[in-house]
C-alpha positions, 0 to 999 in steps of 0.5 A: 500500500502507498501512503501519502505523508504531508508534513512541512517539517523536513526532519519529521517528514524524513522520520515518518517516511523512514518508519513507514518504509521500514514497515513495507509501505510505499511513500508519496511525500508532500512538503505542504498542503498544496502539494498534498492536495495535488497528490490526492487528485491524481488518478492513482493517488494513495488511499491512505493519507497522514496529514499534518494539521499545521502546514503552509498553504492548505492545512490538514483540516482544510484538505480533509474537508476538500477530500470529503466534498469530492463527488468522484475519486476513490475513498481516502482514509485520513489520519490527522497528525497534530500537536494540538491535544485539546478535545475541541481541536480533535472534534474539529478535525474529525468533523472536518472528515478525518478518520483518525488522529494522532498527537505529536510526538507519535508513538510508533506502535500506535501509529502502526496500529492505526494504519492497520485499522485504515487498511482494514476499513479501505479493504471493506470499502473496496469489497462493498464497492465491488458488490454495489457494481455487481448489484447495479449490473444485475439491476441493468440486466433485470431492466433489460428483461423488463423492456421491449424484446425484439423477437423473430416471429418465425424462429423466435430468435432475439436481437441482442445487438445490432444485427446480432440474433441469438436463441431465446434460451441463451438470451434469457439465461445470460441475463437472469438466473433462469435455466431452461429444461426442454419438454413438449406441450400436449399440442406439439406432442400430438402434432409432431409425434402423433403415434406417441400421443395415440398410444 
């Protein structure tokens, strides 16, 4: 997993980066809030961010708000790193959209535990997102079966695309959980196998 670090103090940034790399994480580093916001907007942006509260340009709280206001992009798990320990400051950070916070100077074990929580949350969000996509696809297929279906009046094939015709059974089976079991109705039995029906 890649983690975004946004920290204006060079020494703190280097220390944090060294610790995270030792744990096996890839790092994207930002020296201020503006750089962090630019990194977050990239298509392949890190899904987990550790943001310093106090930074030049945008501060950590402002970045939290901007991330939560977005209507597109992947979810980002945000840990706010702050020297402010007042309860009201913590409430302000969480209300702005931070998922977690850590006070400076941070404890390495606590940081590692909070990152692992973020990884579990992101994995759950990814799983739920995939499930939603599957449900939307299933809903689209159900809607397809509810609409007008062009069917040949002679061979009963269905037009599934531009000049593409396929058997009724295949069309329905691919768009639903229905399966076909072939049999003969009494009329067809008498018409095509009269000797059987007479017996």
